[in-house]
C-alpha positions, 0 to 999 in steps of 0.5 A: 499500499502507498499513501499519497496525500490525505487532503483531497488535493493540496493546491498552491498558496504562496502567502499565509494571511494574518491570524484572525479572531472570531468565527469564520466560514471555510470554503474552497476557492477555485480559479479556472486555469490554475496549475499547482504542484504538490510534493508528498512524502511518506515514511512507513514500516511494513510488517508481515505477520507482526514481524518487520519486513522492510521500511519505505520512503515514498515520494509523490509528485502531483501536478494539478490543473483546474480545467473549468467551473460548473454548477454556478461556479461552486464546483471545479473540474480538476485533472491531475497526474500523480508520479510515485517513486519509492526507496526501500530498506529491508529489515536488519539493514543499516544505511540510506538507500541512494535514489528512488525507483519510479513506481507508477504514474496515475492520471485522474479527473474529478470535480470538487465543490466549494465545501470539499466534496469530491465527485469522481468516476470509480475507475480512478485510483487517485487521489487516495483519500476523498472528502478530506477536508470538508466543511459545514456550511456555517461559521466556525470558531476554535474548538468547534467540531463536525463530522463528515463521510469520506472514503479511501480508494487504494490500488491493490493490483500489485499487492493483493491482485485486486483489479479495481480501486478498492474503496474503504468508507470512513466517518471523519471527525473534525475539530477547528484548532485555531491558529497554528504555526507552520514553517514560520507562518500562522495558519488556521489548523484543522484536526482530522481523525478517522478509524477504518473497520472494513470487512470484505463482502467477497473473497476472490482468492488467497491474497484478497483483503478479508478484513481491514483495520486502520486509523489516520490522525491529521493536522491540515494547515489552511490558507485563507487567501486562496481557500486551499490547504497549504500543508498537512501532516499525518500519522497512520496505521493500516492492517490487512488480514488476508483470506489466507490468514496472513496479516500485512501492516503499514505504520508510518507518517506522511506530510505534503506541501505546495512546491514553490519552485519558480517557473522554469524557462525551459528554452533558456535553461536548455541553452545554458546547459548546451553552452556549458557542455560545449565549454567543458567539452563533454562528448556524446551529450545532447540537450532537449526540452520535453514535457517534464523539464530539460533533459541531458541525453548521454548517448553510448554511455559505457559500462563494463560488459553486461554490467552496470559498472561505469568505465573510468572514461564515463566517470570523468564525463559524469564528474563534469555533468555533476558540476553542471547539475550543481548550478541548478540545485533547487530542482530535482532530477530524474535519471532514466536508463535505455538499452538497445533491442537485445535480449529479453524485455525483462532483462532490458528493463532490469539492466536499464534500471541498474545502469540508471541507478549506477549513474544516479549513485555516482552523481549523488556521490559527487554531491550533485543531489541528495538521494531524496532529490533523485528518481531512477527509471528503467525503460529498457528498449521501449523508447528508442532514439534511433533505428536498432537495425544499425550499429549507429542506431544501437549506439544511440539507444544505449543511453542514460538521460538526466532530466532536470524536473520542473517539480 
């Protein structure tokens, strides 16, 4: 199980408003055309039959666009892309994993009204938590409480073999806490608690979750100016009793906030990178603008035969690449491996991911980024840059690409 972010969508708020006193009404403010980016971080321990199996750190990057308004401008249509990446550490091992392996991309479309209620087709897996936070249509004073129905929708395809979003209803208890400090500013804070007790009405195999128990305790920091959550933090626990009698538990904490990185001038950045590569005489590297940011393509990158060990020549090249990346340290990077069309699809995917990890590890070791700022992906031969029928094409396809992300 992966938690993503427990407010329905955390949207951009650059400034917190001054604290206020007395009663006030809370509601969402939607603006057609607005675009927002959110970063969610989840730290969890995973237990199998009460014994620690592994620990995981999960990063979720969410990009949201408000496509338009309806129902008298009280409801907004949201389109969103959720990218997830994960780093795991087996029980009994020490140290920190280097980079984050990409897990999955989700796309979603949903409406949300001014009170926070979400209207979404059952086919969508994201967002996980729906109808949090929601507000009553009345003024609230510090200490006021209310309750509202919500549900979680989980992707259990890989974990339990459940093909569709698995919906778990809950009743959330809310309390307005008044002003609370977050990162040097004061925001209205809302406490949210709910407990999950769900017994499956059907069992379709030995790994089907027969009984689910869980809890979530959250604090949401609200931005009055824009009428959106500014940040949240959560402690959670979930236990799944499977049809075969085994029990999987997830215990951890999560937080999310708006990313405030300046908008990227991609063409300008691409020009700067191309100039730096030329001045530093870095061979077999090209630069392009794409939908994620600006990408450096390291063509024909050399490893020892049938391995992910970099040659000394490539290490020297990466030293210069690390220096260039250090000039743009505020932005995360993605390192993606690609192969020529040889061997099996599974073998190509594994080798490309391992080679991307080798490049990422080297850049991290040179201080280009910290491990939590790097995502690792392996595409195998799925995205060729040239024709695999020629040696020149295969040379170009054996590449690692480093994308400076717009976050």
